[in-house]
C-alpha positions as CSV (number, residue, x, y, z in Angstrom):
1,M,0.0,0.0,0.0
2,P,1.3,3.5,-0.7
3,P,2.2,5.6,2.3
4,E,-0.4,7.8,3.7
5,Q,-0.3,11.5,2.5
6,S,-0.3,14.3,5.0
7,Q,-3.5,16.3,4.9
8,V,-2.6,19.9,4.4
9,V,-4.4,22.1,6.8
10,V,-3.5,25.8,6.6
11,R,-4.3,27.8,9.7
12,P,-3.9,31.5,10.0
13,R,-1.8,33.1,12.8
14,S,-3.7,34.2,15.9
15,Q,-5.2,37.3,14.5
16,A,-7.7,37.8,17.4
17,L,-5.0,37.9,20.0
18,A,-2.7,40.0,17.8
19,E,-5.4,42.7,17.7
20,A,-6.1,42.5,21.4
21,G,-2.4,42.7,22.5
22,R,0.8,40.6,22.6
23,V,1.3,37.1,23.8
24,L,3.8,36.2,26.5
25,I,5.6,32.9,26.2
26,T,7.6,31.2,28.9
27,G,9.9,28.4,28.0
28,A,10.1,29.6,24.4
29,T,13.6,28.2,23.7
30,G,12.4,24.6,24.0
31,L,11.1,22.5,21.1
32,V,7.5,23.5,21.4
33,G,8.2,27.2,22.0
34,R,10.4,27.4,18.9
35,G,7.6,26.0,16.7
36,L,5.1,28.3,18.4
37,L,7.1,31.4,17.5
38,E,6.5,30.6,13.9
39,Q,2.8,31.4,14.4
40,L,3.3,34.1,17.1
41,P,6.5,35.9,15.9
42,N,5.9,39.0,17.8
43,A,5.4,37.4,21.2
44,W,7.3,38.5,24.3
45,I,9.7,35.8,25.6
46,T,10.8,35.4,29.2
47,T,14.3,34.2,29.6
48,R,17.0,34.1,32.3
49,D,19.6,35.1,29.8
50,A,18.5,37.4,26.9
51,T,21.9,37.2,25.1
52,R,21.8,33.4,24.9
53,A,18.1,33.4,24.0
54,M,18.6,36.0,21.2
55,D,21.4,33.8,19.7
56,K,19.2,30.7,19.8
57,L,16.0,32.2,18.5
58,K,17.4,34.9,16.2
59,L,14.9,37.5,17.3
60,P,15.4,41.2,18.3
61,R,16.4,42.2,21.9
62,E,13.1,44.1,22.5
63,Q,11.1,40.8,22.5
64,F,12.9,39.3,25.4
65,I,12.2,40.0,29.1
66,E,14.8,38.7,31.5
67,W,13.2,36.9,34.5
68,D,14.1,34.2,37.0
69,P,10.9,32.1,37.6
70,A,12.2,31.4,41.1
71,T,11.2,35.0,41.9
72,P,8.0,37.0,41.6
73,D,9.9,39.9,39.8
74,L,8.7,39.6,36.2
75,R,8.2,43.1,34.7
76,L,6.5,43.7,31.4
77,P,7.3,46.8,29.4
78,D,5.4,49.9,30.5
79,S,2.0,50.3,29.1
80,A,2.0,46.7,28.0
81,S,-1.2,45.2,26.5
82,L,-1.0,41.6,27.3
83,S,-3.6,39.4,25.5
84,G,-2.5,35.9,26.4
85,I,0.1,33.7,28.0
86,V,1.5,30.4,26.8
87,N,3.2,28.8,29.8
88,L,5.8,26.2,28.7
89,M,8.4,26.7,31.5
90,G,10.0,23.7,33.2
91,E,13.2,21.8,33.8
92,S,13.6,19.0,31.3
93,V,12.1,15.7,32.5
94,A,14.1,13.5,30.1
95,D,17.6,15.0,30.5
96,G,19.6,13.3,33.3
97,R,18.9,10.9,36.2
98,W,16.0,11.8,38.6
99,T,18.1,12.5,41.7
100,A,16.4,14.2,44.6
101,D,17.8,17.6,43.4
102,K,16.7,17.0,39.8
103,K,13.1,16.1,41.0
104,H,13.1,19.3,43.1
105,R,14.0,21.4,40.1
106,I,11.4,19.6,37.8
107,R,8.7,20.4,40.3
108,D,9.6,23.9,41.4
109,S,10.4,25.1,37.9
110,R,6.8,24.3,37.0
111,V,4.8,24.9,40.1
112,L,6.7,27.7,41.8
113,G,7.4,29.3,38.4
114,T,3.7,29.4,37.5
115,Q,2.8,30.8,41.0
116,N,5.5,33.5,40.6
117,L,4.3,34.4,37.2
118,L,0.8,35.1,38.6
119,R,2.2,37.0,41.5
120,S,4.2,39.2,39.1
121,L,1.3,40.0,36.9
122,V,-1.1,40.7,39.8
123,A,1.4,43.1,41.3
124,Q,1.9,44.8,38.0
125,G,-1.9,45.0,37.4
126,T,-1.5,43.2,33.9
127,L,-3.5,40.1,33.6
128,P,-4.4,38.4,30.2
129,T,-7.7,37.2,29.1
130,V,-6.4,33.6,28.5
131,M,-3.5,31.4,29.4
132,V,-2.6,28.1,27.9
133,S,-0.4,26.2,30.3
134,A,1.5,23.1,29.6
135,S,1.0,19.9,31.6
136,A,1.5,16.3,30.6
137,V,-0.2,12.9,30.2
138,G,2.0,12.0,33.2
139,F,-0.9,13.4,35.2
140,Y,-2.7,10.0,34.7
141,G,0.2,7.9,36.0
142,D,0.5,4.3,34.9
143,R,-3.1,3.2,33.8
144,G,-2.7,0.0,31.8
145,E,-5.6,-0.6,29.3
146,E,-7.9,2.2,30.7
147,T,-9.0,4.7,28.2
148,L,-8.2,8.2,29.6
149,V,-10.1,11.3,28.8
150,E,-9.9,14.7,30.4
151,S,-12.4,13.9,33.2
152,S,-10.3,10.8,34.3
153,P,-8.9,11.2,37.8
154,P,-5.1,11.7,38.4
155,G,-2.8,8.9,38.9
156,T,0.0,8.4,41.6
157,G,3.7,8.9,41.6
158,F,6.1,11.8,41.3
159,L,5.2,12.9,37.7
160,A,1.4,12.7,38.4
161,D,1.7,14.7,41.5
162,T,3.9,17.3,39.7
163,C,1.4,17.6,36.9
164,R,-1.6,18.0,39.3
165,Q,0.2,20.7,41.3
166,W,1.3,22.4,38.1
167,E,-2.3,22.5,36.8
168,E,-3.6,23.8,40.2
169,A,-1.1,26.6,40.0
170,A,-2.3,27.5,36.5
171,Q,-5.9,27.4,37.5
172,E,-5.3,30.2,40.1
173,F,-5.4,32.6,37.2
174,I,-9.1,31.9,36.9
175,H,-9.7,33.9,40.0
176,H,-8.3,37.0,38.2
177,G,-10.6,36.7,35.3
178,C,-8.4,34.6,33.0
179,R,-9.6,31.7,30.9
180,V,-7.2,28.8,31.5
181,V,-6.5,25.7,29.3
182,C,-4.2,23.1,30.7
183,L,-2.6,20.9,27.9
184,R,-1.8,17.4,28.9
185,I,0.9,16.9,26.3
186,G,1.8,13.4,25.1
187,L,5.0,12.2,23.4
188,V,6.0,15.0,21.0
189,L,7.2,13.7,17.6
190,S,9.6,16.0,15.7
191,R,12.5,15.6,13.4
192,E,14.3,18.4,15.2
193,S,14.7,17.0,18.7
194,G,13.1,14.9,21.4
195,A,12.4,11.3,21.4
196,L,12.1,10.5,17.7
197,P,15.6,11.6,16.7
198,Q,17.1,9.6,19.6
199,L,15.0,6.5,18.6
200,I,16.2,6.9,15.0
201,R,19.8,7.1,16.1
202,V,19.7,4.0,18.2
203,M,17.9,2.1,15.3
204,K,20.6,3.0,12.8
205,W,23.0,1.3,15.1
206,G,20.8,-1.8,14.8
207,V,20.1,-2.1,18.5
208,G,16.6,-0.6,18.8
209,G,13.6,-2.5,20.2
210,P,10.4,-2.1,22.3
211,F,10.5,-1.4,26.0
212,G,9.8,-4.7,27.6
213,W,6.9,-6.5,25.9
214,G,6.0,-3.2,24.3
215,R,2.3,-3.4,25.2
216,Q,2.2,-0.1,27.1
217,W,0.1,2.6,25.3
218,Y,1.9,5.7,24.2
219,P,-0.1,8.9,23.5
220,W,1.8,11.0,21.0
221,I,1.4,14.1,18.9
222,H,3.1,15.6,15.9
223,I,4.8,18.9,16.8
224,D,2.8,20.8,14.1
225,D,-0.4,19.6,15.6
226,L,0.7,20.6,19.0
227,V,1.6,24.1,17.9
228,D,-1.7,24.4,16.0
229,L,-3.6,23.2,19.1
230,I,-1.9,25.9,21.4
231,V,-2.9,28.7,19.0
232,W,-6.4,27.3,18.6
233,S,-6.8,27.0,22.4
234,L,-5.7,30.7,22.7
235,D,-8.4,31.8,20.2
236,K,-11.2,29.3,21.1
237,A,-13.6,31.3,23.3
238,G,-15.3,29.2,25.9
239,L,-12.7,26.5,25.9
240,S,-11.2,25.9,29.4
241,G,-9.9,23.3,31.7
242,P,-7.8,20.3,30.9
243,L,-7.2,19.2,27.2
244,N,-5.4,16.0,26.2
245,A,-2.8,17.3,23.6
246,T,-2.4,13.9,21.9
247,A,-3.3,12.4,18.5
248,P,-6.7,10.7,18.3
249,E,-5.1,7.2,18.0
250,P,-2.5,6.3,20.8
251,V,-0.3,3.3,19.9
252,R,1.4,0.6,21.8
253,N,5.1,1.1,22.3
254,R,5.9,-1.9,20.1
255,Q,3.9,-0.4,17.2
256,L,5.7,2.9,17.5
257,V,9.1,1.2,17.4
258,A,8.1,-1.2,14.5
259,E,6.8,1.7,12.4
260,V,9.9,3.7,12.9
261,A,12.1,0.6,12.2
262,S,10.2,-0.2,8.9
263,R,10.8,3.3,7.6
264,L,14.5,3.0,8.3
265,R,14.7,-0.6,7.0
266,R,16.3,-1.6,10.3
267,P,15.4,-4.4,12.7
268,A,13.7,-3.7,16.0
269,L,13.9,-7.1,17.7
270,L,15.9,-6.5,20.9
271,P,13.5,-5.6,23.8
272,V,14.9,-3.2,26.5
273,P,14.5,-4.7,29.9
274,R,13.0,-2.6,32.6
275,L,16.0,-3.1,34.9
276,A,18.4,-1.9,32.2
277,A,16.3,1.2,31.6
278,R,16.2,2.0,35.3
279,T,19.9,1.3,35.7
280,L,20.7,3.7,32.9
281,L,18.1,6.4,33.5
282,G,17.1,6.0,37.2
283,E,13.5,6.6,38.1
284,F,12.8,8.2,34.8
285,G,13.5,4.8,33.1
286,D,10.3,3.5,34.8
287,M,8.2,6.2,33.0
288,L,9.1,4.5,29.6
289,F,7.1,1.5,30.7
290,H,4.0,3.4,31.9
291,S,0.8,3.0,29.9
292,Q,-1.5,5.9,29.2
293,R,-4.2,5.3,26.6
294,A,-5.1,9.1,26.4
295,I,-7.7,10.3,23.9
296,P,-8.2,14.1,23.0
297,Q,-11.9,14.0,23.7
298,V,-12.2,17.7,24.4
299,A,-10.4,18.9,21.3
300,M,-12.3,16.5,18.9
301,E,-15.7,17.5,20.4
302,A,-14.8,21.2,20.1
303,G,-13.9,20.7,16.4
304,F,-10.1,20.8,16.3
305,Q,-8.8,19.1,13.1
306,F,-5.6,17.2,13.3
307,R,-3.2,17.2,10.4
308,F,-1.5,14.0,11.5
309,G,-4.2,11.9,13.1
310,T,-2.4,8.5,12.6
311,L,1.1,7.5,13.5
312,G,1.7,6.4,9.9
313,R,0.9,9.8,8.6
314,A,3.1,11.5,11.1
315,L,6.1,9.3,10.5
316,D,5.8,9.6,6.8
317,D,6.1,13.4,7.3
318,L,8.9,13.3,9.8
319,I,11.2,10.5,8.5
320,A,12.7,11.0,5.1
């Protein structure tokens, strides 16, 4: 059968927000933030180091606002008109072992950072009408074969607790007249960085394979769909609360690995034992064996159209 062709869906930039004021993005130097800036090129960007961020993003100095999220000292330009916030801040979950210090940074960079963002804007008297705040499907914990929608209860464990606290911090904006959407983001597939390039690299060495038996469900999303979903959430009046930022069809880990391997014409036969993953990655290695069969029920019922609704279509686009 011929490979699936990507459905071209052209979406305009966020005109409504552009007319109302500027969008503030935290965590813009990461994978998702860089993609988002293509649709919101005039956004303000918070950063600890404007010089480094300018060099990375190739944007003018006046778009950057230096701020340490550990403090409530964010200051917008005078007479700023802030229409919305996209909150993507947070220490990387996948880089490095989960030591006690690492887990502390993961949690505080999200929870305390979001709390300090609110404190800063309240003190300055500049609150937006909408905030789209990142979260993750880790909110659900390890749930086996259970189908997970936005109304499903939280799971247990460090990542589930962190996501729950992060969402609670974001929802405090509601008390100040702000519409809040919390995106529970799945595995982001991109050719630029993240899990897919790492998986491709390992498979080219001929040592790739599923994690354990590979039966765990992986909710995933193409980077372009995630960026579109963020902008759509900013503009979609009446949309609020949690939203699963995942493709409509989650796949088992073994299917993900097999489909990548077939496009690379490489074997994917050697399973990765859980003990080996934990030895190499620490507690984070256990997350690779967690199962989250998350469905984007809210987005689909509200009319969002995915460009890459199936894994085959997404991989055909991302793997040349």
